[in-house]
N, C-alpha and C positions, 0 to 999 in steps of 0.2 A: 956596705952591700949585704943583702940577705944571705943567710947561710944556705938556704935552699932555693936558689933561683930557678926560674922556669926554663924550659928548653930554648926559649927565645931571648934569654938574658934579662927578662923583666922580673919584677917582684911577683911572688906567687899570688894567685887569686884567692880571695877569701870566699866563704860560703855564701855571702850576700852581695857579691859584686855584680851579679846579673840583674839586680833590681835597679829600677829607674831612680836617678838622683833628682831631688826636688830642691828648688831654691826657696828656702824657708822664709827669707826676707820678702821675696816677691809675693808669696801666698799670704804672708802676714799683712802686707800692705793692701792686698785685695780684700781680705777679710775686714780690715779696718774701714775701707771705703764702703763696703757693703753694709756694715753695721751703721755707718753714718747716714747712708741713704735710707735705710729702714727706720732709723730714729727720726729723720726728717719727715718721712711719709707718715709715721705714727702721729707726729705733732700736727701735720696738716690735716689728717683725718679727725683728730680731736678738736681742732679749731673749727672745722667745717661742721662737726656734730654740735658743738656748742652754739654755733650761729644758725642752727636749724637747716643747714644745707647738706647736699650730698657731695661727697668727695669724688673728684675726677683727677686722673693723672695729669699733671701740669704739662702744657705744650712747650716744646723747645724750638719751634719755628720751622721744623722740617715736615710738618704735617701737610697733607693735601686735602682738597675738598672731598666731601663724601660722595661716592658714586654708587650706582646700583650694583648689586651682587651679580657676578657673571655665573657663578656655580650655584647649583641647587642641591639640597640634601634629599636623597631618595629614601624617604621614610617607609614607603610601602615595601621595599625589598627587605627591610629589617623585621617585618611581622613574622612571628613564629620562629625566630632565630634565638640562639643562646650565646652568651659571651662569658668566658671564664675570666674572673677578676681576682687577683690575689687579695687575701685578707688584709685589711688595713691599707689598701691602696689609696683610698681617699677618705678624708674626714669631712663629713657634710658635703658641701659643694666644692670645697677646695681639693684640687688634685684630680687625677684620672681615676674614675670609678665606673660603676655600671650605669650606663646611660649615654647621653650625647655630650661629648667632650669638646670644649673650646680650648684649643691649644694656645691661642694668643693670651687668654685671661687665666688659663690653668683652672678652669671650673667645669664641673660636670652637672648636667641637668637631667632630671628623671623623665621628662616627657618632652615631646617636640614643641609644644606651645611655649614652654619656658625657654627652650633653646632659641626659637625664633624671636621672642621678645628680647632676649639678651643680645642677639646679633644686631638688633635695632637700637639698643641702648647706647647712651653716651659713653658708658664705661668701656664697651667693646670698641666703639669708634676711636676712642683715644688710644686703646691698646694696639690697634692695627695701624696707627699713624694717620688718622683722619680727624678733621676738625669738627665734624658733625654738621657742617654747613654745606649747602649745595650751591653750585654755580648757577646764577640766574642767566638763562639763555636769552639772547636778543631775538628779535623777529626774523632777522636774516638767518640765524642759526637754526631756528625752528623750521623755516621753509626748506633749508638745505637738508635737514634731517628727514623731513617728510618726503622730499624728492628721492633721497637715498633709499628709504624704506619702500617706497613705491616701485622703484626700479628693481630692487631685490625681490619683491613679491612677483613682479612680472617675469623676471628671469627664472624664478622657481617654477612658475606656471608653465613657461615654455619648455623647461627641462622635463617637467613631469609629463607634458603632452608628448614630447618626442620619445621619452622613455616608454610611455604606455603603448604607443604605436609600435615601437620596436619589439616590445614584449609580446604583443599580439601577433606580429608577423613571425617571430621566432617560434612561438607556441603553435601557430598554424602549420609551419613547416615541419616541426617535430611530429605533430599528429599525422600529417600526410606520410612522413617516412615510416611511422609505426604501422599505418594501414597498409602501405606498400609491402613492408616486410611480412606482415601477416598473410597477405594475398600470395606472396611468393612461397612461403612455407606451406600454405594450404595446397597450392598447385603442385609443389614437389611431392607432397604426401599422396595426392590423388594420382599423379603420374607413376609413382612407385607401386601403388596398389594395382593400377591397370597393367603395368608390365608384369608383375608377379602373377596376376590372373591369366594373362595371355600365355605366359610360360607354362603354367599348370595345364591349361587347355591343350597346348601344343604337345606336351609330354603324353597326355592321355590319348591324343589322336594318333601319335606315332607308335606307342607301345601297348595300347589297350588299357582296359579298366583295372588290370592287376597291378599296375604301377601305383606305389604308395606316394601320395603327395603330402608334403609336410603339413601337419595340422589337420589333415582330412580324417584320419582314423584314430585320433586321440581318445575318443570316447570308447571305441572298441578295445583299444589296448588297455585302458584302465579297467574295464570289466573283466578282461582276461586275466589281468594281474590279481584281481580279487577272487578269481575262481568261478566267475559267472560265464558260462559258455553260451547261454541264450535262454530265452523264456519259452517254456513249452506251452502247448495249447490242447485243450480237450476236444477241440472241434475235429470232426472226422472229415477227411478229404474224400 
């Protein structure tokens, strides 16, 4: 037993016990398998080159027929943008670098034309698990496809028509509400001014012209504050 046991009776922890333990034999076997695969690929590439052919990844039987791409690359949104790339991130086309990156093939292309050509190449098709061959549709499948597309187009037209009418009706209702609200505010303002005017006339009628109505003698008060008592005249009476 250790001379300095821990508080729980176990052996004292070392300075590096927190580190993850790796199975060296397992990783050595993985490295050996990877080296063997890379060696086999280099041999196949050399043989294809000697035969004047282009090397493609061999098929393992799990590939599917080539289908049309569902996703599209929005190149227009990238115009005028900048991307920070670490120095030495990619050497040539290999690895992720500045440009359009293909994750399946680990390649980077400097312009969109190269990227599109690559996605249509057999190298990319094999990398994403496709054979490069397309399924030949029968006449029945073609007719069914046309019928489905036609029904979808009609449905979109019906939805668009209904949506357009609804938008016009909603917009018309909103404009009518806005006009009604403006008329109401205008009538309230006119009614308020009329009442104030009637109150001023009523006060003058009851108490005479000496009563000061708010806002009526503002100009005279300002002249008095400036020391101007009035303008004299040389005309003789």
